[in-house]
C-alpha positions as CSV (number, residue, x, y, z in Angstrom):
1,X,56.7,92.3,164.1
2,X,55.2,93.8,167.3
3,X,56.8,95.9,170.0
4,X,58.0,92.9,172.1
5,X,59.6,91.2,169.1
6,X,61.2,94.5,168.1
7,X,62.7,94.9,171.6
8,X,64.0,91.4,171.5
9,X,65.6,91.9,168.0
10,X,67.2,95.2,169.0
11,X,68.5,93.7,172.3
12,X,70.1,90.8,170.4
13,X,71.5,93.0,167.6
14,X,73.0,95.6,169.8
15,X,74.0,93.2,172.6
16,X,72.1,95.1,175.3
17,X,69.5,94.1,177.8
18,X,65.8,93.9,176.8
19,X,65.0,96.6,179.4
20,X,67.6,99.0,177.8
21,X,66.2,98.3,174.3
22,X,62.7,99.0,175.6
23,X,63.8,102.3,177.1
24,X,65.5,103.2,173.9
25,X,62.4,102.5,171.8
26,X,60.2,104.3,174.2
27,X,62.5,107.3,174.2
28,X,62.6,107.4,170.4
29,X,58.8,107.2,170.1
30,X,58.4,109.9,172.7
31,X,60.9,112.2,170.9
32,X,59.0,111.7,167.6
33,X,55.6,112.5,169.3
34,X,57.0,115.6,170.9
35,X,58.6,116.9,167.7
36,X,55.4,116.3,165.7
37,X,53.3,118.0,168.4
38,X,55.5,121.1,168.1
39,X,55.1,121.0,164.3
40,X,58.6,119.8,163.5
41,X,59.5,116.8,161.4
42,X,61.9,113.9,162.2
43,X,64.1,112.7,159.5
44,X,66.3,109.6,159.8
45,X,68.6,109.4,156.8
46,X,68.2,106.1,154.9
47,X,65.0,105.3,156.7
48,X,62.4,108.1,156.2
49,X,60.7,111.1,157.7
50,X,57.9,111.5,160.2
51,X,55.8,114.6,159.8
52,X,52.4,115.9,160.8
53,X,49.8,117.1,158.3
54,X,46.4,118.7,158.5
55,X,43.4,116.7,157.3
56,X,40.4,118.7,156.3
57,X,36.9,118.2,157.7
58,X,34.8,115.9,155.5
59,X,31.6,114.0,155.3
60,X,31.8,110.2,155.6
61,X,29.2,107.4,155.7
62,X,28.4,105.0,158.5
63,X,29.0,101.7,156.8
64,X,26.4,99.9,158.8
65,X,23.5,102.3,158.4
66,X,24.6,104.4,155.4
67,X,23.9,107.7,157.3
68,X,26.1,110.7,156.6
69,X,28.6,111.4,159.4
70,X,30.6,114.7,159.8
71,X,34.3,113.9,160.4
72,X,36.1,116.9,161.9
73,X,39.4,118.3,160.8
74,X,42.5,116.8,162.5
75,X,46.3,116.8,162.6
76,X,47.5,113.4,161.7
77,X,51.0,111.8,161.8
78,X,52.5,110.7,158.4
79,X,55.6,108.7,157.4
80,X,57.4,109.0,154.1
81,X,59.9,106.2,153.4
82,X,63.4,107.3,152.3
83,X,65.1,106.2,149.1
84,X,67.3,103.6,150.9
85,X,64.3,102.0,152.5
86,X,62.4,101.9,149.2
87,X,65.4,100.4,147.5
88,X,65.8,97.7,150.2
89,X,62.3,96.5,149.5
90,X,62.7,96.2,145.8
């Protein structure tokens, strides 16, 4: 499911316009980005948690040439599914 399909699904489920659904999704994504940038996590009960973690610098390999490549340290977003989400899939 891509963003357009998600917007259409939410608009139909919530009986709102597509533009309102798109604004809601954009607002949620923006809030998650802002929270993660500040170092906070976002937890949605029954769904999961978004959080940021630090990834150490490491040495990788260029798959085409086999040369070593230095990969710098970075903060990366992560998602951990909640119990209800895991149970829904099994």
